[in-house]
Backbone as JSON, one array per atom type, in Angstrom:
{
  "sequence": "XXXXXXXXXXXXXXXXXXXXXXXXXXXXXXXXXXXXXXXXXXXXXXXXXXXXXXXXXXXXXXXXXXXXXXXXXXXXXXXXXXXXXXXXXXXXXXXXXXXXXXXXXXXXXXXXXXXXXXXXXXXXXXXXXXXXXXXXXXXXXXXXXXXXXXXXXXXXXXXXXXXXXXXXXXXXXXXXXXXXXXXXXXXXXXXXXXXXXXXXXXXXXXXXXXXXXXXXXXXXXXXXXXXXXX",
  "N": [[0.84, -1.2, 0.0], [0.38, 2.33, -0.56], [2.36, 5.12, 0.66], [0.8, 7.33, 0.94], [-1.75, 6.32, 1.5], [-1.31, 5.13, 4.05], [-0.69, 7.42, 5.44], [-3.09, 8.86, 5.39], [-4.68, 7.08, 6.82], [-3.44, 7.17, 9.33], [-3.97, 9.8, 10.04], [-6.72, 9.73, 10.31], [-6.99, 8.04, 12.52], [-5.82, 9.65, 14.5], [-7.63, 11.81, 14.57], [-10.0, 10.54, 15.45], [-9.09, 9.75, 17.91], [-8.75, 12.22, 19.24], [-11.41, 13.09, 19.3], [-12.5, 11.13, 20.96], [-11.13, 11.57, 23.39], [-11.88, 14.22, 23.97], [-14.66, 13.98, 24.2], [-14.92, 12.25, 26.41], [-13.74, 13.82, 28.39], [-15.51, 15.98, 28.52], [-17.89, 14.73, 29.4], [-17.13, 13.76, 31.9], [-16.79, 16.1, 33.24], [-19.37, 17.04, 33.55], [-20.55, 15.12, 35.01], [-21.23, 15.06, 37.78], [-23.3, 16.89, 37.94], [-25.25, 15.76, 36.28], [-25.81, 13.37, 37.54], [-26.76, 13.99, 40.04], [-29.27, 13.66, 42.45], [-32.72, 14.77, 42.64], [-33.92, 17.18, 45.08], [-35.1, 16.37, 48.41], [-36.9, 17.67, 50.24], [-38.99, 17.44, 52.77], [-41.91, 17.63, 54.78], [-44.28, 16.91, 57.4], [-46.71, 14.53, 58.65], [-47.99, 12.59, 57.09], [-49.94, 10.54, 57.25], [-52.13, 9.83, 55.7], [-51.1, 9.21, 53.28], [-51.13, 10.98, 51.21], [-49.56, 13.36, 49.13], [-48.45, 16.66, 48.78], [-46.9, 18.64, 46.47], [-44.82, 21.38, 45.79], [-43.52, 23.3, 43.18], [-41.39, 25.83, 43.23], [-40.33, 29.31, 43.12], [-38.19, 31.42, 44.67], [-38.1, 34.18, 44.34], [-40.39, 34.79, 43.03], [-43.36, 36.66, 42.94], [-45.94, 35.57, 43.15], [-45.47, 33.1, 44.33], [-44.6, 33.99, 46.79], [-46.95, 35.12, 47.65], [-48.56, 32.86, 47.91], [-47.19, 31.5, 49.86], [-47.73, 31.94, 52.83], [-50.26, 30.83, 52.91], [-49.98, 28.18, 52.04], [-48.31, 27.34, 54.08], [-50.05, 27.48, 56.26], [-51.95, 25.6, 55.49], [-50.38, 23.27, 55.53], [-49.78, 23.2, 58.25], [-52.37, 22.85, 59.3], [-53.06, 20.36, 58.23], [-51.06, 18.69, 58.99], [-50.55, 16.15, 60.22], [-51.74, 14.44, 58.45], [-50.93, 14.79, 55.73], [-48.12, 14.9, 53.42], [-45.77, 17.35, 52.69], [-43.88, 18.71, 50.08], [-41.18, 20.63, 48.86], [-39.79, 21.86, 45.88], [-37.17, 23.25, 43.88], [-37.64, 25.72, 41.39], [-36.45, 28.0, 39.9], [-37.17, 30.86, 38.01], [-35.13, 31.99, 36.07], [-34.87, 33.66, 33.88], [-36.55, 35.81, 34.22], [-36.42, 36.47, 36.85], [-33.88, 37.66, 38.43], [-32.63, 37.21, 40.92], [-33.49, 34.79, 41.79], [-32.22, 32.23, 41.53], [-30.07, 32.54, 43.23], [-31.42, 32.81, 45.64], [-32.47, 30.24, 45.89], [-30.07, 28.88, 46.17], [-29.27, 29.81, 48.69], [-31.21, 28.62, 50.33], [-30.7, 25.89, 49.85], [-28.06, 25.68, 50.7], [-28.36, 26.18, 53.43], [-29.92, 23.97, 53.9], [-28.1, 21.86, 53.65], [-26.92, 22.15, 56.02], [-28.77, 21.42, 57.8], [-30.97, 23.1, 58.12], [-33.01, 23.71, 56.23], [-35.85, 24.3, 56.02], [-36.1, 26.41, 57.78], [-34.57, 28.43, 56.55], [-35.96, 28.58, 54.17], [-38.41, 29.62, 55.12], [-37.46, 32.08, 56.04], [-36.68, 33.35, 53.68], [-39.1, 33.67, 52.35], [-40.45, 35.22, 54.14], [-42.33, 38.13, 54.54], [-41.25, 40.81, 54.97], [-38.5, 40.35, 54.76], [-38.4, 39.31, 52.15], [-39.14, 41.47, 50.54], [-36.83, 42.96, 50.69], [-34.47, 41.36, 49.88], [-35.27, 40.33, 47.4], [-35.4, 42.43, 45.64], [-32.92, 43.5, 45.64], [-29.77, 44.63, 44.3], [-27.62, 43.12, 44.87], [-28.2, 40.37, 46.52], [-26.86, 38.72, 48.27], [-25.58, 39.55, 50.81], [-27.85, 39.73, 52.45], [-28.65, 37.07, 52.62], [-26.53, 36.01, 54.06], [-26.95, 37.33, 56.42], [-29.4, 36.23, 57.25], [-28.57, 33.6, 57.62], [-26.83, 33.88, 59.79], [-28.67, 34.71, 61.72], [-30.11, 32.37, 61.97], [-28.37, 30.87, 63.31], [-26.34, 29.53, 61.98], [-23.07, 28.42, 61.04], [-21.16, 30.83, 59.61], [-18.99, 30.78, 57.84], [-19.02, 28.13, 56.88], [-21.55, 28.14, 55.72], [-21.19, 30.03, 53.66], [-19.34, 28.69, 52.08], [-20.83, 26.45, 51.23], [-22.89, 27.82, 49.92], [-21.68, 28.87, 47.64], [-20.97, 26.62, 46.29], [-20.56, 23.91, 43.87], [-22.05, 21.71, 44.48], [-24.45, 22.59, 45.66], [-25.48, 24.04, 43.49], [-25.87, 21.94, 41.69], [-27.9, 20.48, 42.96], [-30.08, 22.23, 42.75], [-30.3, 22.42, 39.97], [-30.95, 19.78, 39.41], [-33.53, 19.59, 40.47], [-34.76, 21.44, 38.75], [-34.5, 20.15, 36.32], [-36.28, 18.02, 36.64], [-38.66, 19.48, 36.84], [-38.7, 20.67, 34.29], [-38.97, 18.39, 32.72], [-41.52, 17.75, 33.42], [-42.8, 19.66, 32.11], [-43.34, 22.14, 33.29], [-44.49, 25.43, 33.41], [-44.66, 27.76, 34.87], [-44.6, 29.45, 38.09], [-46.17, 29.51, 41.36], [-46.24, 25.95, 40.92], [-48.31, 23.26, 41.57], [-48.53, 19.88, 42.7], [-50.66, 17.27, 43.47], [-50.76, 14.26, 44.94], [-49.39, 13.3, 42.7], [-50.7, 14.45, 40.56], [-51.12, 17.36, 38.61], [-52.43, 20.33, 39.94], [-54.77, 23.02, 39.8], [-55.14, 25.65, 41.82], [-56.79, 27.97, 43.89], [-55.53, 30.83, 45.74], [-56.13, 30.18, 48.65], [-56.77, 28.86, 51.89], [-59.0, 27.2, 52.2], [-59.48, 26.34, 49.57], [-57.24, 24.73, 48.99], [-57.56, 22.79, 51.02], [-59.96, 21.63, 50.33], [-59.33, 20.22, 47.97], [-57.37, 18.54, 48.99], [-58.82, 17.0, 50.84], [-60.5, 15.67, 49.07], [-58.6, 14.17, 47.72], [-57.64, 12.54, 49.75], [-59.97, 11.13, 50.37], [-60.33, 9.83, 47.93], [-58.07, 8.21, 47.85], [-58.54, 6.61, 50.03], [-60.79, 5.23, 49.2], [-59.75, 3.95, 47.11], [-59.86, 4.98, 44.58], [-58.96, 6.97, 41.72], [-57.85, 10.39, 41.92], [-60.37, 12.57, 41.14], [-61.01, 15.25, 40.77], [-59.17, 18.03, 39.8], [-59.03, 20.67, 40.17], [-59.59, 23.72, 41.88], [-60.92, 26.54, 41.99], [-58.85, 29.18, 40.68], [-55.41, 29.62, 39.72], [-52.77, 31.95, 39.9], [-49.99, 32.25, 37.84], [-46.54, 32.85, 37.25], [-45.38, 33.23, 34.1], [-42.87, 31.77, 32.0]],
  "CA": [[0.0, 0.0, 0.0], [1.18, 3.54, -0.7], [2.59, 5.96, 1.84], [-0.35, 8.25, 1.04], [-2.82, 5.58, 2.2], [-0.98, 5.02, 5.47], [-0.75, 8.77, 6.01], [-4.51, 9.18, 5.6], [-5.15, 6.22, 7.91], [-2.9, 7.7, 10.59], [-4.69, 11.04, 10.33], [-8.06, 9.35, 10.78], [-6.83, 7.53, 13.88], [-5.57, 10.8, 15.39], [-8.87, 12.57, 14.69], [-10.92, 9.81, 16.33], [-8.52, 9.8, 19.26], [-9.07, 13.53, 19.8], [-12.85, 13.11, 19.58], [-12.74, 10.26, 22.12], [-10.62, 12.24, 24.59], [-12.7, 15.41, 24.23], [-15.98, 13.54, 24.67], [-14.8, 11.74, 27.77], [-13.45, 14.94, 29.3], [-16.74, 16.74, 28.7], [-18.89, 14.0, 30.19], [-16.69, 13.67, 33.28], [-16.98, 17.4, 33.86], [-20.78, 17.24, 33.85], [-21.05, 13.9, 35.63], [-21.85, 15.31, 39.08], [-24.57, 17.58, 37.74], [-26.23, 14.87, 35.65], [-26.14, 12.25, 38.42], [-27.31, 14.48, 41.31], [-30.7, 13.38, 42.6], [-33.53, 15.93, 43.06], [-34.0, 17.38, 46.52], [-36.15, 15.64, 49.12], [-37.29, 18.47, 51.39], [-40.33, 16.96, 53.08], [-42.41, 17.77, 56.15], [-45.64, 16.4, 57.58], [-46.83, 13.16, 59.13], [-48.3, 11.76, 55.94], [-50.69, 9.32, 57.6], [-53.09, 9.5, 54.64], [-50.38, 8.83, 52.07], [-51.3, 12.02, 50.19], [-48.42, 14.27, 49.08], [-48.58, 17.93, 48.07], [-45.58, 19.1, 46.02], [-44.76, 22.71, 45.17], [-42.34, 23.76, 42.45], [-41.44, 27.26, 43.53], [-39.27, 30.28, 42.82], [-38.18, 32.28, 45.86], [-38.31, 35.59, 43.99], [-41.7, 34.93, 42.38], [-44.34, 37.29, 43.83], [-47.07, 34.67, 43.38], [-45.02, 32.12, 45.32], [-44.58, 34.69, 48.07], [-48.37, 35.26, 48.03], [-49.06, 31.54, 48.31], [-46.4, 30.94, 50.96], [-48.41, 31.82, 54.13], [-51.43, 29.97, 52.75], [-49.48, 26.81, 52.03], [-47.8, 27.06, 55.42], [-51.21, 27.25, 57.12], [-52.52, 24.32, 55.07], [-49.51, 22.21, 56.05], [-49.98, 23.15, 59.7], [-53.7, 22.28, 59.57], [-53.15, 18.98, 57.77], [-49.7, 18.18, 59.19], [-50.5, 14.72, 60.53], [-52.34, 13.65, 57.38], [-50.28, 14.9, 54.43], [-46.7, 15.2, 53.29], [-45.54, 18.5, 51.81], [-42.53, 18.74, 49.53], [-40.85, 21.81, 48.05], [-38.68, 21.73, 44.95], [-36.74, 24.51, 43.27], [-37.84, 25.97, 39.96], [-36.22, 29.44, 39.71], [-37.38, 31.36, 36.65], [-33.98, 32.89, 36.01], [-34.98, 34.62, 32.77], [-37.31, 37.0, 34.65], [-36.13, 36.73, 38.27], [-32.41, 37.57, 38.51], [-32.15, 36.78, 42.24], [-34.17, 33.55, 42.16], [-31.29, 31.12, 41.69], [-29.3, 32.81, 44.45], [-32.3, 32.49, 46.76], [-32.49, 28.78, 46.01], [-28.76, 28.49, 46.7], [-29.28, 30.08, 50.13], [-32.03, 27.59, 50.98], [-30.03, 24.6, 49.76], [-26.88, 25.75, 51.56], [-28.87, 25.97, 54.79], [-30.39, 22.59, 53.96], [-26.95, 21.0, 53.9], [-26.56, 22.36, 57.42], [-29.88, 20.97, 58.61], [-31.98, 24.13, 58.37], [-33.66, 24.12, 54.98], [-37.17, 24.92, 56.19], [-35.92, 27.7, 58.46], [-34.16, 29.41, 55.54], [-37.13, 28.67, 53.28], [-39.34, 30.56, 55.75], [-36.82, 33.4, 56.1], [-36.69, 33.93, 52.33], [-40.47, 34.04, 52.0], [-40.95, 36.2, 55.1], [-42.72, 39.29, 53.73], [-40.33, 41.93, 55.08], [-37.23, 39.91, 54.17], [-38.57, 39.13, 50.72], [-39.13, 42.79, 49.92], [-35.45, 43.45, 50.65], [-33.5, 40.61, 49.07], [-35.75, 40.06, 46.04], [-35.2, 43.62, 44.8], [-31.55, 43.99, 45.82], [-28.84, 44.4, 43.21], [-26.8, 42.02, 45.37], [-28.93, 39.85, 47.67], [-26.04, 37.82, 49.09], [-25.44, 39.96, 52.22], [-29.07, 39.4, 53.18], [-28.63, 35.63, 52.9], [-25.56, 35.83, 55.15], [-27.61, 37.82, 57.64], [-30.39, 35.22, 57.66], [-27.82, 32.44, 58.1], [-26.37, 34.2, 61.15], [-29.85, 34.71, 62.59], [-30.5, 30.98, 62.18], [-27.33, 30.21, 64.1], [-25.47, 28.74, 61.13], [-21.69, 28.86, 60.91], [-21.19, 31.65, 58.4], [-17.96, 30.31, 56.91], [-19.53, 26.91, 56.26], [-22.67, 28.53, 54.87], [-20.64, 30.68, 52.47], [-18.73, 27.65, 51.24], [-21.92, 25.7, 50.59], [-23.64, 28.74, 49.06], [-20.97, 29.05, 46.37], [-20.49, 25.32, 45.83], [-21.22, 23.23, 42.75], [-22.99, 20.75, 45.06], [-25.72, 23.29, 45.79], [-25.97, 24.32, 42.14], [-26.33, 20.68, 41.1], [-29.18, 20.14, 43.57], [-31.1, 23.09, 42.15], [-30.46, 22.02, 38.58], [-31.64, 18.49, 39.39], [-34.95, 19.93, 40.63], [-35.22, 22.11, 37.54], [-34.61, 19.13, 35.27], [-37.55, 17.31, 36.86], [-39.71, 20.42, 36.47], [-38.72, 20.79, 32.82], [-39.52, 17.14, 32.19], [-42.97, 17.81, 33.66], [-43.27, 20.79, 31.29], [-43.81, 23.23, 34.13], [-44.37, 26.7, 32.7], [-44.67, 28.91, 35.77], [-44.58, 29.15, 39.53], [-45.98, 28.16, 41.88], [-46.97, 24.84, 40.33], [-48.58, 22.28, 42.63], [-48.94, 18.52, 42.37], [-51.3, 16.57, 44.59], [-50.75, 12.83, 44.64], [-48.87, 13.07, 41.36], [-51.49, 15.13, 39.53], [-51.03, 18.81, 38.7], [-53.69, 20.95, 40.33], [-54.94, 24.46, 39.72], [-55.78, 25.93, 43.11], [-56.84, 29.38, 44.27], [-54.72, 31.13, 46.93], [-56.89, 30.2, 49.9], [-56.65, 27.63, 52.66], [-60.16, 26.35, 51.92], [-59.33, 25.72, 48.24], [-56.28, 23.64, 49.15], [-58.09, 21.72, 51.86], [-61.02, 20.94, 49.57], [-58.67, 19.26, 47.09], [-56.68, 17.55, 49.83], [-59.83, 16.09, 51.38], [-60.93, 14.81, 47.97], [-57.51, 13.23, 47.44], [-57.63, 11.57, 50.84], [-61.15, 10.29, 50.18], [-60.08, 8.99, 46.75], [-57.07, 7.21, 48.22], [-59.2, 5.69, 50.97], [-61.72, 4.38, 48.45], [-59.0, 3.26, 46.07], [-60.15, 5.58, 43.29], [-58.06, 8.05, 41.32], [-58.34, 11.73, 42.21], [-61.17, 12.96, 39.99], [-61.01, 16.7, 40.6], [-57.83, 18.6, 39.86], [-59.14, 22.13, 40.14], [-60.4, 24.39, 42.89], [-60.66, 27.95, 41.71], [-57.79, 29.42, 39.71], [-54.11, 29.98, 40.28], [-51.99, 32.87, 39.1], [-48.64, 31.76, 37.7], [-45.63, 33.66, 36.47], [-44.98, 32.45, 32.94], [-41.52, 32.01, 31.51]],
  "C": [[0.87, 1.25, 0.0], [1.35, 4.27, 0.61], [1.42, 6.93, 2.05], [-1.48, 7.59, 1.81], [-2.55, 5.52, 3.69], [-1.02, 6.37, 6.17], [-2.18, 9.18, 6.32], [-5.07, 8.38, 6.76], [-4.68, 6.72, 9.26], [-3.64, 8.96, 11.0], [-6.07, 10.75, 10.89], [-8.0, 8.86, 12.21], [-6.62, 8.66, 14.86], [-6.84, 11.58, 15.64], [-9.84, 11.87, 15.63], [-10.41, 9.78, 17.76], [-8.84, 11.11, 19.95], [-10.54, 13.62, 20.19], [-13.15, 12.31, 20.83], [-12.31, 10.95, 23.41], [-11.49, 13.42, 24.96], [-14.06, 15.03, 24.8], [-15.93, 13.05, 26.1], [-14.54, 12.83, 28.78], [-14.71, 15.74, 29.58], [-17.73, 16.04, 29.58], [-18.46, 13.88, 31.63], [-16.89, 14.98, 33.99], [-18.42, 17.63, 34.28], [-21.38, 16.09, 34.64], [-21.78, 14.18, 36.93], [-23.19, 15.98, 38.94], [-25.65, 16.63, 37.21], [-26.66, 13.73, 36.57], [-26.71, 12.69, 39.77], [-28.8, 14.21, 41.35], [-31.44, 14.64, 43.02], [-33.62, 16.0, 44.58], [-35.19, 16.62, 47.11], [-36.53, 16.4, 50.4], [-38.76, 18.19, 51.7], [-40.66, 17.25, 54.54], [-43.85, 17.27, 56.2], [-45.63, 14.94, 57.98], [-47.16, 12.16, 58.04], [-49.1, 10.51, 56.22], [-51.67, 8.89, 56.52], [-52.4, 8.99, 53.38], [-50.49, 9.84, 50.95], [-50.14, 13.02, 50.29], [-48.75, 15.5, 48.24], [-47.17, 18.42, 47.75], [-45.71, 20.48, 45.4], [-43.44, 22.87, 44.45], [-42.37, 25.27, 42.53], [-40.17, 28.01, 43.19], [-39.3, 31.28, 43.96], [-38.41, 33.76, 45.54], [-39.69, 35.85, 43.41], [-42.72, 35.56, 43.33], [-45.56, 36.42, 44.11], [-46.71, 33.59, 44.39], [-45.03, 32.75, 46.71], [-46.01, 34.89, 48.58], [-48.93, 33.94, 48.55], [-48.4, 31.02, 49.57], [-47.16, 30.84, 52.29], [-49.63, 30.91, 54.08], [-51.01, 28.5, 52.8], [-48.98, 26.42, 53.42], [-48.95, 26.75, 56.39], [-51.87, 25.9, 56.79], [-51.71, 23.16, 55.64], [-49.67, 22.07, 57.56], [-51.32, 22.49, 60.05], [-53.76, 20.78, 59.29], [-51.87, 18.2, 58.06], [-49.66, 16.67, 59.41], [-50.93, 13.87, 59.34], [-51.55, 13.65, 56.08], [-48.77, 15.05, 54.55], [-46.59, 16.38, 52.33], [-44.08, 18.5, 51.37], [-42.34, 20.0, 48.69], [-39.66, 21.49, 47.16], [-38.43, 23.05, 44.23], [-37.09, 24.58, 41.78], [-37.67, 27.48, 39.71], [-36.36, 29.84, 38.24], [-36.32, 32.44, 36.39], [-34.08, 33.93, 34.9], [-35.72, 35.89, 33.18], [-37.05, 37.37, 36.11], [-34.63, 36.58, 38.52], [-31.86, 37.08, 39.85], [-32.68, 35.4, 42.65], [-33.2, 32.39, 42.4], [-30.46, 31.3, 42.95], [-30.13, 32.51, 45.69], [-32.38, 30.99, 46.99], [-31.17, 28.26, 46.57], [-28.7, 28.71, 48.21], [-30.05, 29.0, 50.87], [-31.32, 26.25, 50.98], [-28.76, 24.56, 50.61], [-27.28, 25.52, 53.01], [-29.35, 24.54, 54.97], [-29.26, 21.61, 54.23], [-26.45, 21.11, 55.33], [-27.72, 22.06, 58.35], [-30.97, 21.99, 58.87], [-32.61, 24.65, 57.07], [-34.95, 24.89, 55.23], [-37.07, 26.27, 56.89], [-35.48, 28.78, 57.47], [-35.27, 29.63, 54.52], [-38.12, 29.71, 53.83], [-38.76, 31.97, 55.78], [-36.87, 34.1, 54.75], [-38.07, 34.41, 51.93], [-41.12, 34.98, 53.02], [-41.16, 37.53, 54.38], [-41.7, 40.43, 53.78], [-38.96, 41.58, 54.51], [-37.31, 39.87, 52.66], [-38.53, 40.46, 49.98], [-37.71, 43.33, 49.77], [-34.59, 42.67, 49.66], [-33.95, 40.44, 47.62], [-35.53, 41.23, 45.09], [-33.78, 44.16, 44.87], [-30.69, 43.72, 44.59], [-27.87, 43.28, 43.57], [-27.46, 41.47, 46.64], [-28.08, 39.05, 48.65], [-25.86, 38.26, 50.54], [-26.68, 39.66, 53.05], [-29.09, 37.92, 53.55], [-27.66, 35.33, 54.05], [-26.18, 36.26, 56.48], [-28.62, 36.8, 58.15], [-29.68, 33.99, 58.23], [-27.33, 32.67, 59.52], [-27.53, 34.16, 62.13], [-30.29, 33.29, 62.92], [-29.45, 30.2, 62.96], [-26.4, 29.33, 63.29], [-24.05, 29.3, 61.15], [-21.54, 29.56, 59.57], [-20.15, 31.19, 57.38], [-18.43, 29.07, 56.16], [-20.67, 27.23, 55.3], [-22.17, 29.15, 53.57], [-20.04, 29.66, 51.52], [-19.78, 26.84, 50.51], [-22.65, 26.57, 49.56], [-22.99, 28.86, 47.68], [-20.53, 27.73, 45.74], [-21.25, 24.76, 44.63], [-22.25, 22.22, 43.27], [-24.38, 21.35, 45.18], [-26.31, 23.58, 44.41], [-26.54, 23.06, 41.5], [-27.68, 20.24, 41.67], [-30.32, 20.94, 42.94], [-31.37, 22.68, 40.71], [-31.17, 20.67, 38.45], [-33.15, 18.69, 39.56], [-35.52, 20.53, 39.35], [-35.38, 21.13, 36.39], [-35.91, 18.35, 35.4], [-38.72, 18.21, 36.44], [-39.83, 20.59, 34.97], [-39.3, 19.55, 32.17], [-41.03, 17.07, 32.38], [-43.63, 18.93, 32.84], [-43.9, 21.89, 32.12], [-43.5, 24.56, 33.45], [-44.3, 27.91, 33.62], [-44.67, 28.46, 37.22], [-45.59, 30.01, 40.26], [-46.78, 27.14, 41.07], [-47.09, 23.76, 41.39], [-49.0, 20.94, 42.04], [-49.51, 17.88, 43.62], [-51.46, 15.11, 44.21], [-50.38, 12.55, 43.19], [-49.62, 13.74, 40.24], [-51.39, 16.64, 39.72], [-52.4, 19.39, 39.02], [-53.63, 22.45, 40.09], [-55.74, 24.87, 40.95], [-55.68, 27.41, 43.45], [-56.02, 29.61, 45.54], [-55.56, 31.29, 48.19], [-56.74, 28.85, 50.58], [-57.79, 26.67, 52.32], [-60.05, 25.65, 50.57], [-58.36, 24.55, 48.29], [-56.9, 22.47, 49.91], [-59.22, 20.96, 51.19], [-60.41, 19.87, 48.68], [-57.97, 18.16, 47.88], [-57.67, 16.53, 50.37], [-60.36, 15.14, 50.29], [-59.88, 13.75, 47.66], [-57.44, 12.15, 48.51], [-58.79, 10.59, 50.7], [-60.94, 9.32, 49.02], [-59.1, 7.89, 47.08], [-57.7, 6.16, 49.14], [-60.11, 4.72, 50.23], [-61.03, 3.62, 47.33], [-59.24, 3.8, 44.68], [-59.14, 6.68, 43.0], [-58.69, 9.39, 41.67], [-59.06, 12.27, 40.98], [-61.12, 14.45, 39.73], [-59.6, 17.23, 40.75], [-57.87, 20.12, 39.84], [-60.03, 22.61, 41.27], [-60.13, 25.87, 42.76], [-59.55, 28.07, 40.66], [-56.52, 29.76, 40.44], [-53.38, 30.92, 39.35], [-50.57, 32.35, 39.04], [-47.81, 32.73, 36.86], [-45.13, 32.81, 35.33], [-43.55, 32.78, 32.55], [-41.56, 32.96, 30.32]]
}
């Protein structure tokens, strides 16, 4: 065979070698993000087996409006239901949303997710950090108030581990085709629910009754819900 043939063959081998190395390097760099499991922030006794899930954005004004209502619902139904919160920051319209989620997840790694969750949605706090050009100092302040070690909190806040947790939640939300926040799921079915305790409890009671009778939840709406669209 000619030298030209062997030269072409050698070039092909080199090209495929470069592609193989580049591909493997890229996948190893994203491995932690792609393999991180979604968050499991859960509260409630769950005796009925019914679960209410919220996909929320800490900067979203509608989420902030729903927050005290959902908190009251969970308190009223605490022994019967399980409540879960997952991150879905709408970064295209809420510039501080991802940072807010990072603060909650950083506190979560230190055992105080729900305390930071409440601090972020607290009305007076929310008015400050959600409109700040740099919300980070507020998050540090909340961390100190919660008794968290500030150095550890800062390290977690800026870590890829926290970012990966948020992105894992967002991936689930995107797979569900979630378009806005807050979005609620009750026993695996998306619900449209008005911002009132009675509207939530009406649907929850129906879900509990359906589970008790072994039937699927028939009603998935109780009033209307306002959502921030992407």
